[in-house]
KOLTORLUM-860417 format. One line per 3 residues: number of its first residue (from 1); their letters; for each residue x, y, z of N, C-alpha, C. Coordinates in steps of 0.2 Angstrom, whole numbers. Layout:
// residues N
NUM = a = X/Y/Z/X/Y/Z/X/Y/Z | ...
***
This chain:
// residues 246
1 = xxx = 6/-5/2/0/0/-2/5/8/2 | 4/10/-4/8/16/-6/2/23/-2 | 8/30/-1/4/30/2/8/42/3
4 = xxx = 5/48/3/9/54/6/7/56/10 | 12/60/14/10/65/16/11/72/17 | 6/77/17/6/80/17/4/84/21
7 = xxx = 11/89/23/11/91/29/16/95/31 | 15/103/33/19/107/30/23/112/39 | 23/104/45/25/105/51/32/106/50
10 = xxx = 35/100/51/39/95/52/41/89/57 | 42/91/63/41/90/66/35/83/68 | 28/87/64/21/83/67/24/77/58
13 = xxx = 27/78/54/30/79/48/31/70/49 | 39/74/54/43/66/57/36/62/60 | 35/63/64/32/60/71/27/55/66
16 = xxx = 23/58/62/19/52/58/20/50/56 | 26/52/50/32/45/46/30/38/53 | 35/43/58/38/35/61/33/30/64
19 = xxx = 27/35/66/19/30/68/17/26/62 | 16/29/57/14/24/52/21/17/50 | 26/20/49/32/15/47/32/11/55
22 = xxx = 27/13/62/31/8/67/25/2/68 | 19/7/64/12/3/65/9/0/59 | 12/0/55/9/-5/48/16/-6/43
25 = xxx = 11/-7/36/14/-8/31/13/-6/25 | 11/2/27/11/6/22/19/8/22 | 20/11/15/25/12/12/24/19/9
28 = xxx = 28/24/14/28/32/13/32/35/7 | 30/35/1/30/37/-7/38/45/-8 | 28/46/-3/35/57/-4/29/60/2
31 = xxx = 34/67/4/31/69/6/32/76/5 | 23/78/6/24/87/5/22/92/8 | 23/100/5/22/102/11/17/107/8
34 = xxx = 16/107/2/13/113/-1/7/108/-6 | 1/111/-7/-5/108/-8/-5/107/-18 | -1/113/-22/-4/112/-24/4/107/-27
37 = xxx = 8/108/-25/16/102/-26/9/96/-28 | 7/93/-22/4/87/-18/0/84/-28 | -5/92/-30/-8/88/-36/-4/88/-41
40 = xxx = -2/93/-41/3/91/-48/6/83/-49 | 9/80/-44/12/74/-41/4/70/-43 | -3/71/-41/-8/67/-40/-9/67/-50
43 = xxx = -10/68/-54/-6/72/-60/-6/64/-63 | 3/64/-60/7/58/-63/7/50/-63 | 5/53/-54/7/44/-50/1/45/-46
46 = xxx = -3/39/-45/-4/38/-41/-4/34/-34 | -6/34/-29/-5/34/-23/-13/29/-19 | -12/23/-13/-18/23/-11/-21/24/-6
49 = xxx = -16/31/-2/-19/35/4/-16/41/5 | -21/46/6/-14/53/9/-17/54/16 | -11/56/20/-10/59/27/-10/66/26
52 = xxx = -19/67/26/-17/78/23/-17/82/29 | -16/88/31/-18/92/34/-20/98/31 | -24/100/35/-28/105/30/-25/112/28
55 = xxx = -21/115/37/-18/122/34/-12/121/31 | -12/120/25/-4/119/20/-6/124/16 | 0/128/13/1/132/4/-2/130/-1
58 = xxx = -4/137/0/-6/135/-9/-16/133/-9 | -16/125/-8/-22/125/-8/-21/122/-4 | -24/122/0/-27/123/7/-32/113/6
61 = xxx = -29/108/13/-31/103/13/-37/102/11 | -45/104/12/-52/105/11/-52/106/5 | -48/110/1/-52/111/-6/-45/106/-9
64 = xxx = -39/105/-11/-37/99/-15/-40/91/-10 | -43/90/-6/-47/84/-2/-55/85/-12 | -54/90/-10/-64/92/-13/-63/89/-20
67 = xxx = -53/89/-25/-52/89/-31/-52/80/-30 | -47/80/-29/-46/71/-27/-50/68/-26 | -57/70/-22/-62/64/-24/-68/64/-29
70 = xxx = -64/69/-33/-67/68/-40/-61/63/-45 | -58/61/-45/-54/56/-46/-59/50/-48 | -53/47/-53/-56/40/-56/-55/35/-50
73 = xxx = -48/35/-48/-49/30/-45/-45/33/-38 | -48/35/-34/-51/41/-26/-47/35/-21 | -37/39/-22/-35/37/-11/-41/38/-8
76 = xxx = -40/31/-1/-39/34/4/-40/40/7 | -42/48/12/-41/51/15/-41/51/20 | -37/52/22/-36/54/33/-35/62/32
79 = xxx = -36/63/36/-36/71/39/-32/72/43 | -26/74/46/-24/77/52/-23/82/54 | -24/84/56/-28/92/59/-30/93/68
82 = xxx = -27/101/68/-26/103/76/-36/105/78 | -37/108/71/-42/109/72/-51/105/71 | -53/104/77/-61/98/75/-65/104/71
85 = xxx = -66/108/71/-73/114/66/-72/110/61 | -67/106/57/-69/105/50/-73/96/50 | -72/93/54/-75/88/53/-81/86/51
88 = xxx = -85/91/51/-94/89/47/-91/90/40 | -83/94/37/-85/96/31/-81/90/29 | -76/84/31/-69/79/32/-75/75/31
91 = xxx = -80/76/34/-88/69/31/-91/68/27 | -92/75/24/-96/75/16/-89/74/12 | -86/75/13/-83/73/7/-78/67/9
94 = xxx = -81/61/10/-80/52/11/-74/53/12 | -68/58/20/-64/53/20/-64/50/26 | -56/44/26/-57/37/28/-59/39/36
97 = xxx = -54/44/39/-54/48/45/-52/56/47 | -49/57/51/-53/63/52/-48/64/61 | -42/64/61/-36/64/66/-33/70/70
100 = xxx = -34/71/76/-31/76/79/-27/79/81 | -22/84/82/-13/84/81/-18/88/91 | -12/86/95/-8/81/93/-9/71/96
103 = xxx = -4/69/91/-6/63/89/-6/57/97 | -12/55/97/-13/50/102/-9/42/98 | -5/38/100/-1/32/94/-6/24/95
106 = xxx = -11/27/102/-16/22/101/-21/22/95 | -24/30/95/-31/31/92/-26/29/80 | -18/31/82/-14/33/74/-18/24/74
109 = xxx = -13/17/78/-11/11/77/-19/10/78 | -25/11/77/-30/8/79/-34/9/70 | -30/14/69/-32/16/62/-30/14/57
112 = xxx = -23/15/58/-19/11/54/-20/4/53 | -27/0/55/-26/-7/56/-32/-7/52 | -38/-4/54/-43/-1/48/-40/0/41
115 = xxx = -37/2/41/-37/8/36/-32/3/31 | -31/-3/32/-22/-7/28/-32/-14/26 | -37/-14/32/-40/-21/30/-44/-17/26
118 = xxx = -47/-10/25/-50/-6/19/-50/-6/14 | -42/-7/13/-39/-6/6/-38/-13/4 | -36/-21/10/-38/-27/6/-43/-30/3
121 = xxx = -49/-27/6/-54/-28/5/-58/-23/0 | -56/-17/-2/-57/-16/-10/-53/-17/-17 | -49/-21/-14/-43/-25/-17/-49/-32/-20
124 = xxx = -49/-34/-15/-54/-40/-14/-61/-41/-21 | -63/-35/-17/-70/-33/-18/-71/-30/-28 | -65/-29/-31/-63/-26/-35/-58/-32/-42
127 = xxx = -59/-37/-37/-57/-44/-40/-63/-47/-43 | -67/-48/-36/-75/-49/-40/-76/-47/-45 | -78/-42/-44/-79/-37/-48/-89/-35/-49
130 = xxx = -91/-34/-45/-100/-35/-42/-100/-31/-49 | -103/-30/-52/-106/-23/-56/-111/-18/-52 | -116/-21/-45/-120/-17/-44/-117/-9/-41
133 = xxx = -112/-12/-41/-108/-8/-31/-105/-3/-37 | -103/-5/-43/-101/0/-48/-103/6/-50 | -111/6/-48/-117/11/-56/-117/18/-50
136 = xxx = -111/22/-50/-113/26/-43/-113/26/-38 | -110/22/-33/-114/21/-27/-105/17/-25 | -106/17/-17/-98/13/-15/-103/9/-8
139 = xxx = -96/4/-10/-98/-4/-5/-96/0/2 | -90/5/2/-89/7/10/-96/16/11 | -97/16/17/-99/24/17/-98/23/22
142 = xxx = -96/32/25/-95/35/31/-100/37/35 | -101/36/41/-104/34/46/-103/39/52 | -105/44/55/-104/47/60/-106/47/65
145 = xxx = -101/48/71/-101/45/77/-97/50/84 | -103/56/86/-98/58/89/-97/65/84 | -88/64/84/-82/67/83/-81/62/75
148 = xxx = -82/57/77/-78/54/72/-83/51/66 | -79/48/63/-81/45/56/-77/38/52 | -85/34/55/-87/26/56/-86/23/49
151 = xxx = -80/21/44/-79/19/37/-83/14/39 | -90/9/36/-93/3/36/-96/4/29 | -94/-4/30/-97/-9/25/-105/-8/24
154 = xxx = -108/-5/16/-115/-4/14/-119/-9/20 | -116/-17/18/-118/-25/23/-120/-23/29 | -117/-20/33/-118/-17/39/-123/-16/43
157 = xxx = -128/-12/36/-131/-8/37/-139/-10/38 | -145/-8/44/-149/-13/39/-157/-10/42 | -155/-5/43/-161/1/40/-160/8/43
160 = xxx = -163/15/41/-163/21/42/-166/24/41 | -171/28/47/-178/32/45/-176/40/49 | -178/41/45/-176/49/46/-182/52/51
163 = xxx = -177/58/56/-178/63/62/-176/70/60 | -183/69/61/-183/81/58/-178/80/53 | -172/84/53/-169/88/49/-161/80/50
166 = xxx = -161/77/52/-155/70/48/-158/63/49 | -156/58/45/-157/53/47/-152/48/51 | -154/42/56/-154/38/62/-154/33/56
169 = xxx = -145/31/57/-144/25/53/-140/18/60 | -145/12/58/-145/6/61/-140/1/60 | -135/-1/62/-129/-9/62/-135/-14/66
172 = xxx = -131/-18/68/-131/-23/73/-129/-19/80 | -128/-15/79/-123/-17/87/-122/-6/87 | -124/-3/83/-125/4/86/-130/7/80
175 = xxx = -130/13/82/-133/21/79/-130/26/77 | -131/27/72/-125/35/68/-131/39/65 | -130/45/71/-135/51/67/-130/54/58
178 = xxx = -134/54/54/-132/58/48/-135/64/47 | -130/70/45/-133/75/44/-136/77/38 | -142/71/33/-145/75/28/-153/71/29
181 = xxx = -156/72/23/-161/69/22/-161/62/23 | -169/57/24/-168/51/22/-167/51/14 | -168/55/9/-167/53/3/-162/53/-1
184 = xxx = -156/61/3/-149/59/-1/-146/55/4 | -145/53/11/-143/46/15/-144/39/7 | -152/39/8/-152/34/1/-151/33/-4
187 = xxx = -149/41/-8/-145/40/-14/-141/38/-13 | -138/35/-7/-129/36/-6/-127/25/-8 | -132/24/-7/-134/16/-7/-136/14/-10
190 = xxx = -134/6/-14/-132/2/-17/-142/1/-22 | -144/2/-27/-150/0/-28/-153/-5/-25 | -151/-9/-25/-151/-18/-25/-153/-18/-22
193 = xxx = -148/-17/-16/-148/-20/-8/-151/-15/-4 | -153/-9/-7/-159/-4/-3/-164/-3/-7 | -170/-1/-1/-178/-3/-5/-178/3/-2
196 = xxx = -182/10/-3/-185/15/1/-192/12/1 | -196/11/8/-202/6/9/-207/14/11 | -203/19/12/-206/23/15/-204/29/14
199 = xxx = -209/35/17/-206/43/15/-200/43/21 | -199/41/27/-196/39/32/-192/35/34 | -191/31/29/-186/23/31/-185/22/22
202 = xxx = -178/19/23/-174/15/20/-170/8/23 | -173/1/17/-170/-7/23/-167/-9/18 | -162/-12/22/-157/-16/16/-162/-25/19
205 = xxx = -165/-23/11/-170/-30/10/-162/-37/11 | -157/-37/10/-155/-43/15/-157/-45/21 | -158/-41/27/-158/-41/34/-165/-42/34
208 = xxx = -171/-41/29/-178/-44/32/-179/-50/31 | -181/-51/38/-185/-58/41/-189/-60/45 | -197/-55/44/-203/-57/41/-207/-53/42
211 = xxx = -210/-52/35/-216/-48/32/-223/-46/37 | -226/-44/38/-230/-44/43/-238/-40/41 | -241/-45/41/-249/-40/36/-249/-34/41
214 = xxx = -251/-29/40/-252/-23/42/-259/-19/39 | -261/-12/45/-268/-10/42/-269/-6/32 | -273/-7/31/-274/-4/23/-270/-9/21
217 = xxx = -269/-13/20/-264/-19/16/-258/-18/16 | -254/-14/21/-248/-12/22/-243/-19/24 | -235/-14/27/-233/-20/30/-231/-19/37
220 = xxx = -226/-21/38/-222/-22/44/-219/-26/45 | -211/-24/43/-203/-27/39/-199/-29/50 | -199/-35/50/-195/-36/56/-188/-37/54
223 = xxx = -185/-39/57/-177/-37/56/-174/-43/57 | -168/-46/58/-165/-53/60/-160/-48/63 | -157/-52/70/-154/-49/74/-157/-41/79
226 = xxx = -160/-38/72/-163/-31/79/-167/-31/81 | -172/-28/86/-179/-25/87/-182/-24/84 | -176/-16/79/-183/-12/77/-187/-15/70
229 = xxx = -190/-11/68/-196/-12/63/-199/-9/60 | -196/-12/54/-199/-5/50/-205/-6/40 | -209/0/41/-218/1/38/-217/2/30
232 = xxx = -220/-2/28/-219/-2/21/-224/4/19 | -226/10/15/-230/11/16/-234/10/11 | -241/13/11/-247/9/5/-244/12/0
235 = xxx = -242/16/-3/-238/19/-10/-231/16/-12 | -230/12/-8/-224/8/-8/-225/1/-9 | -230/-3/-6/-236/-11/-7/-232/-15/-11
238 = xxx = -235/-8/-18/-235/-15/-25/-228/-11/-27 | -224/-9/-27/-215/-12/-30/-213/-18/-25 | -213/-16/-16/-211/-19/-12/-214/-27/-15
241 = xxx = -220/-30/-18/-222/-37/-17/-216/-40/-24 | -218/-34/-30/-215/-38/-35/-208/-39/-32 | -203/-36/-27/-196/-36/-28/-195/-42/-23
244 = xxx = -202/-42/-19/-198/-49/-13/-204/-55/-19 | -208/-52/-24/-211/-61/-28/-216/-60/-22 | -222/-54/-20/-226/-61/-17/-232/-62/-21
***
């Protein structure tokens, strides 16, 4: 796995290099202090991950990340910064993680382990050539827990529900709050896996355990492993029956 570090403070750059070398097999192929130099480098070279400071000369880290997010092959972006206030923007750019300075070695080590695992999984998925995942959506999705960004396989999501101006996402073991509408969140998910069964709900079709007839010819869905129940609205019943071959 190849990576670059973008950091204009030499002590921070050297510390990060040391931690990456100590806790992972990731190869640092180059380091940069200037955002414009990074952008030029990436026109000619491909890397798998970028450790990116936000406050850098010429082209700040957020603007640089925004440009990188448009690449056909997107590297993992790990923001490294002393400022908490950019976390929401990093989340919108689908950053892999957001690391605060001063660095915590255990936090860095855990992130690197997760990063290498995600890289191996992506390579495995590419080898399997699953076409449904390549239609504008990703197998990975970033969920938000407090100030942390949790990179999650979409298959681990059971359902999501609207709650005022945010969306609550449910996995087997946790809940996450997404700062977007249920429609915006549903659009990020693979169409063959998730069904928007109600104006306030989207459900992972593979997690349905029981389909219970309800009022006005609608249904309540009970899911595997968790207690949550998901309604199918009357306007969605016909489409749901077709999908589930009822």
